[in-house]
C-alpha positions in Angstrom: 141.9 131.1 49.5 140.4 128.0 48.7 137.1 128.7 50.8 135.4 130.8 48.2 131.9 131.2 46.5 133.4 133.0 43.5 132.5 131.0 40.7 130.0 129.0 42.3 126.9 130.0 40.4 123.1 129.8 41.1 120.8 129.7 38.5 117.6 129.0 40.6 116.3 130.2 43.6 116.3 126.5 44.9 119.9 126.4 44.3 120.3 129.7 46.2 118.3 128.5 49.3 119.9 124.9 49.9 121.4 123.9 53.1 124.9 124.5 52.1 125.1 126.9 49.0 128.9 127.0 49.0 130.2 124.1 47.1 132.9 123.5 49.5 130.5 123.1 52.4 128.7 120.4 50.4 131.6 118.4 49.5 132.9 118.6 53.2 129.5 117.4 54.3 129.5 114.5 51.7 133.2 113.8 52.9 132.1 113.4 56.6 128.9 111.1 55.6 131.2 109.1 53.7 133.7 108.4 56.6 130.9 108.0 58.8 129.2 105.3 56.9 132.0 103.8 54.9 135.1 103.9 56.9 134.6 104.3 60.8 132.4 101.1 61.1 135.3 99.1 59.7 137.8 100.3 62.2 135.6 101.0 65.4 136.3 98.9 68.4 134.2 98.4 71.6 136.2 101.0 73.5 135.7 103.7 70.9 132.0 102.7 70.3 130.8 102.7 74.0 133.2 105.5 75.0 133.0 108.2 72.3 130.7 107.4 69.3 127.6 105.7 70.5 126.9 108.2 73.4 127.7 111.1 71.3 125.2 110.0 68.4 122.6 109.3 71.1 123.3 112.7 72.9 123.2 114.6 69.5 119.6 113.3 68.9 118.6 114.6 72.5 120.5 117.9 72.0 118.8 118.5 68.7 115.2 117.8 70.4 116.1 120.2 73.3 117.4 122.8 70.9 114.4 122.9 68.9 112.1 123.5 72.0 114.8 125.8 73.8 116.9 127.2 71.0 114.4 127.8 68.2 111.0 128.1 70.0 112.3 129.7 73.2 110.6 127.3 75.9 112.7 126.4 78.7 112.6 122.8 79.4 114.6 120.9 82.7 112.5 117.6 81.9 114.9 115.9 79.2 115.9 113.2 81.5 112.5 112.1 82.2 111.3 112.4 78.8 114.2 110.2 77.7 113.1 107.7 80.3 109.6 107.8 78.7 111.4 106.6 75.5 113.4 104.1 77.3 110.3 102.4 79.1 108.0 102.6 75.9 110.6 101.0 74.0 111.2 98.2 76.5 107.4 97.7 76.8 107.1 97.2 72.9 110.2 95.1 72.7 108.5 92.7 75.2 105.1 92.8 74.0 105.7 92.7 70.4 108.9 90.5 69.8 108.6 89.8 66.4 108.4 93.7 65.2 111.6 95.4 64.1 113.5 97.1 66.7 113.9 100.2 64.7 109.9 100.6 64.4 109.9 100.3 68.3 112.5 103.2 68.4 110.1 105.4 66.1 106.9 104.5 68.1 108.7 105.2 71.1 109.6 108.7 69.9 105.7 108.9 69.1 104.7 108.0 72.5 107.2 110.4 74.2 105.9 113.0 71.8 102.3 112.6 73.2 103.7 112.9 76.9 105.7 115.9 76.2 102.9 117.6 74.5 100.7 117.0 77.6 103.4 118.5 79.8 104.0 121.6 77.3 100.2 122.7 77.9 101.3 124.9 81.0 103.7 126.8 78.1 100.4 128.5 76.9 100.0 130.2 80.0 103.3 130.4 81.7 107.0 130.9 80.3 110.5 131.4 81.6 111.3 130.4 85.1 107.9 129.1 86.1 108.1 126.9 82.8 111.5 125.6 83.7 109.8 124.6 87.0 106.7 123.1 85.4 109.1 120.8 83.3 111.2 120.2 86.3 108.3 118.8 88.1 107.6 116.5 85.1 111.0 115.1 85.5 110.6 114.2 88.9 107.0 112.9 88.4 108.0 110.5 85.5 111.0 109.1 87.3 108.8 108.6 90.4 106.2 106.9 88.0 108.7 104.7 86.2 110.1 103.6 89.7 106.8 103.0 91.7 104.4 101.5 89.0 105.7 97.8 88.4 103.9 97.2 85.3 106.4 99.7 83.6 109.2 97.1 84.5 107.2 94.1 84.0 107.0 93.5 87.6 110.7 92.6 88.0 112.2 92.2 91.4 115.3 94.1 90.5 113.2 96.9 89.2 115.3 97.2 86.1 114.5 96.8 82.7 116.8 94.8 80.4 116.7 94.7 76.5 116.1 91.5 75.0 118.2 90.7 71.8 116.9 92.2 68.7 118.1 92.0 65.1 118.2 94.2 62.0 118.7 92.4 58.7 120.0 89.4 60.5 122.4 91.6 62.6 122.2 91.8 66.2 121.7 95.3 67.5 120.8 95.2 71.0 122.0 92.7 73.7 125.5 91.9 75.3 126.6 90.1 72.1 126.2 93.1 69.9 129.3 94.0 67.8 130.7 97.7 68.1 130.0 98.5 64.4 126.2 97.4 64.8 125.7 99.7 67.7 127.4 102.6 66.1 125.5 102.1 62.6 121.9 101.9 63.9 122.4 105.1 66.0 124.2 106.9 63.1 121.1 106.0 60.8 118.8 107.6 63.4 121.0 110.8 64.0 121.3 111.4 60.0 117.4 111.0 59.6 116.9 113.1 62.7 119.2 115.8 61.7 117.8 116.0 58.1 114.1 116.1 59.4 115.0 119.0 62.0 117.2 121.0 59.5 114.3 121.2 57.1 111.7 121.9 59.6 113.9 124.9 61.3 114.3 126.1 57.8 110.6 126.0 56.7 107.5 128.0 58.0 107.4 125.8 60.9 110.7 126.8 62.2 110.0 130.4 61.4 106.8 130.4 63.4 109.0 128.9 66.4 111.6 131.7 66.1 108.9 134.1 66.1 107.2 132.8 69.1 110.8 133.0 70.6 111.8 136.4 69.8 108.4 138.1 70.8 105.3 135.8 71.3 102.7 138.8 71.3 104.2 140.3 68.0 104.1 136.8 66.3 100.4 136.3 67.3 99.5 139.7 66.1 100.9 138.8 62.5 98.9 135.7 62.6 101.0 133.0 64.4 99.1 130.7 66.4 100.9 130.3 69.8 98.9 127.0 70.7 99.9 125.0 67.7 103.2 126.5 67.5 104.3 125.8 71.1 102.8 122.4 71.1 104.5 121.5 67.7 107.7 122.4 69.2 107.0 120.2 72.3 106.0 117.4 70.3 108.7 117.5 67.7 111.2 118.0 70.8 109.5 115.1 72.5 109.7 112.9 69.4 113.6 113.3 69.0 114.1 113.0 72.8 112.3 109.9 73.1 114.3 108.1 70.2 117.4 109.3 72.0 116.1 107.7 75.2 114.9 104.4 73.4 118.5 104.0 71.8 120.3 104.9 74.9 118.4 102.2 76.8 118.4 99.4 74.0 121.4 99.9 72.2 124.0 101.8 74.5 123.2 100.5 78.2 121.2 97.2 77.6 119.6 97.4 80.9 118.5 100.6 82.9 116.9 101.9 86.2 114.8 105.1 85.9 116.6 107.0 88.7 120.0 106.3 88.1 120.0 106.4 84.1 117.6 109.4 83.6 117.8 111.6 86.7 118.0 115.2 86.8 121.6 115.1 86.0 121.0 113.9 82.5 118.7 116.8 82.2 121.2 119.4 83.1 123.6 117.2 80.9 121.5 117.8 77.7 120.9 121.7 78.5 124.7 122.0 79.0 125.2 120.5 75.5 123.0 123.1 73.8 124.2 126.1 75.8 128.1 125.3 75.0 127.2 124.1 71.4 124.8 127.0 70.5 121.2 127.8 71.0 119.1 127.6 67.8 121.7 125.7 65.8 121.6 122.2 64.7 125.3 122.1 64.1 125.7 123.5 68.0 123.8 120.5 69.0 126.4 118.3 67.6 129.3 120.5 68.7 127.9 120.3 72.4 127.5 116.8 72.4 130.9 115.9 71.2 132.5 118.4 73.7 130.5 117.0 76.7 131.2 113.4 75.7 134.7 114.0 74.7 135.7 116.1 77.7 135.4 113.1 80.5 137.2 110.9 78.2 140.1 113.3 77.6 140.4 114.3 81.4 140.4 110.5 82.5 143.2 109.6 79.9 145.1 113.0 80.7 144.7 113.1 84.2 144.1 109.7 85.6 145.9 107.6 83.2 148.9 109.9 82.3 149.5 112.0 85.4 148.1 109.7 88.1 145.6 111.9 89.5 142.9 110.4 91.6 139.4 109.7 89.6 137.2 111.7 92.1 139.8 114.7 91.7 139.4 114.6 87.9 135.5 114.3 87.9 135.5 117.5 90.3 137.7 119.1 87.7 135.6 118.4 85.1 132.6 120.1 86.9 134.7 123.1 87.3 135.5 123.2 83.6 132.0 122.8 82.4 130.9 125.4 84.9 133.3 127.9 83.8 132.7 127.2 80.3 128.8 127.8 80.7 129.6 131.2 82.4 132.0 132.2 79.6 129.6 131.3 76.7 126.8 133.0 78.3 128.9 136.2 78.9 131.2 136.2 75.9 129.4 134.2 73.1 125.7 133.3 73.9 125.5 131.4 70.5 128.2 128.9 71.6 130.6 126.8 69.6 128.3 127.0 66.7 129.0 130.9 66.3 132.9 130.3 66.8 132.6 127.9 63.7 130.6 130.6 61.7 133.2 133.3 62.5 136.0 130.9 61.4 134.6 130.2 58.2 133.9 133.9 57.6 137.9 134.4 58.4 138.5 131.7 56.0 136.3 133.3 53.3 138.2 136.6 53.7 141.8 135.3 54.2 144.2 136.7 53.3 142.5 139.8 53.3 141.6 141.7 56.6 138.3 142.8 55.8 
């Protein structure tokens, strides 16, 4: 019976409309932030950073970006992998062209460049939607990967065709390159995740987010009541591209260190991020985190249990992962379309009512 709002008084509209109106939720949020910043950096090692935390944080940013576009605005996109590649290659060109500029500025500018590219490819959304828009963004995926593979200027005319992140430092601490400490990788990704989540949460709760949801629910009715479909849809594409570009830049510079467009940002990457928001929950910032955590932890869990514990073949464990993910996608689409986020909300409601049945 500790999860209660009884006695949690609000004396202003500002208090009543805050993100976490229940005190227990606020304390839990502050506790998670404190653990993330003050405890994990001191205990993390290379395995946990490279296998769990860093990919989870980076994919969470990408999932938030795609969730804004698909979950909140209702515009289907299958080009997330190509847009992440855009952020990665923009970051690489900026790092090599301006070596004295802080890497965090490069990441932010890469997000802005990707936002412009995604907005350009989002122009067809003004005339098409649904399956046809998905095909248009899928074409953007293949076009961008082809462009980054064929135009040698993007990888500085390297003979291998790969891009390699040079060593960069933030406040005297190395954050890119093979000698980067695990805690440094984790912290720089965590800073961007917190900033992106804060920005996305405030956007989706404000007038911009309400316009997105109006277009998603019924675009004709939204236009009748004064919502401009041009600016609303393109703003969703731009904000989504900004987040996805940041995730692509971090994925290349901090996590991989070197990348090749086709291998690192292929169509499987687009589907992976799409599966994250379907399983986590469309139209939910928390669902983006839940879906990213699930899709990152599932392969690690299966590998440790099936391969390490039971001695199964690695290929068999990988195939089983595909079966599990496919089954879960069908399950959530039929039984609970709002994903893990909805299940979490139902759990909280049960805790608020416990021990009473209604």
